[in-house]
N, C-alpha and C positions, 0 to 999 in steps of 0.2 A: 689111675686117674687119667681121664681122656683129655687130650689136648684140643683146645678150641680150633676149629677149622678157620683158615684164613683165605681170603680171596685168591691170593697167589698160589694156594695149594690146589685150586680147582684145575682139572684137566681142561685143556684148550684155552686157558687164560694166561696170556703173556703180558709183557710190559705195556704194549699198546692198549690192550683191553683194560688193564689196571688204570691207565690214564683216562680211558673212557668212563670207567666206574667213578673215578674221582670227579670228573666233570659233571656226572649225573648225580653226585651227592651220595653215592653208595660207598659206605665205609667198612662194611662187614658182610659176612655170609648171611647173617640174620637180616640185614637190610636188603640184600639181594633176593632172599627167599620171598619177600613181600612184593616183588616187582613183576611187571608184565613185560616180556621181552619185546613185543611189538611196540608198546608205548615207549620203552627205553630207546628203541631204534628211532622212532619219530622225534623224540625229544633230543637225541644226539644230533640229528640232522638240523633241527632248529637252532640248537646251541652253536654248532659249528658253521651254519650257513652253507653247508655242503651236502651233496648226496653222499651217502655212505654205501660202500659195497654191500650187497645183499648177504655176503658171508658174515658180516658183522651181526646181522639178525640171527643167523644160525648159531653163532658163537654165544650170543646173549641167551638163546633158547637152551643151549647145552649148560651154560653156567647157572641159569635160574633153576633148571631141573636138578642139577647137583646140589644147589643150595637148599632146595626143598627136600631132597632125598639123599642122605649121605650114603645110602646103599644102592644107589642107582646102578643099573647094569652098565658094565664098562663101555660097551659100544655107544650107549646113549650119552656118555660123557664127552664124546668127540663131536666137534662141530659138524663134521661131514655127515653124521647120522641124521642130524636135523636138516641139513641141506637136502639130502635125499628125500626125507619126509616132506619137506616143503615143495620140492619139485614134483613129487608124486601127487600131492594135493593140487598143484597147479596143472597137472596132466602132462608134464614134460616127460620125454623119453629118457630113461636112465641107462640105456644099453651102453656097453663098453666098459662097465665097472670102474673101479678106481675111486679114490676119495674126492677128486676134483671134477667130477662129471658136470658139464655145463649144459 
């Protein structure tokens, strides 16, 4: 029998992200799978009245992707994979390697 996946089981999701999900009304992996990461990011900024670090968007992307695909490739479960992807799409230089390239 397969155990139901929980939000806290997702890679790249820690206590702060769990609080963000709670604030956004996301209570389960099933709820998360129905979400759009960019809309979540915008809604979180509105709810908090504060600009959120762009890495929050990258973490939302990683979490939503995992929620939709339990067999997602390991590297795509990490927020930094989505950060690199976003930066490439924005045309930013990613030389220097590492997970925190800015």
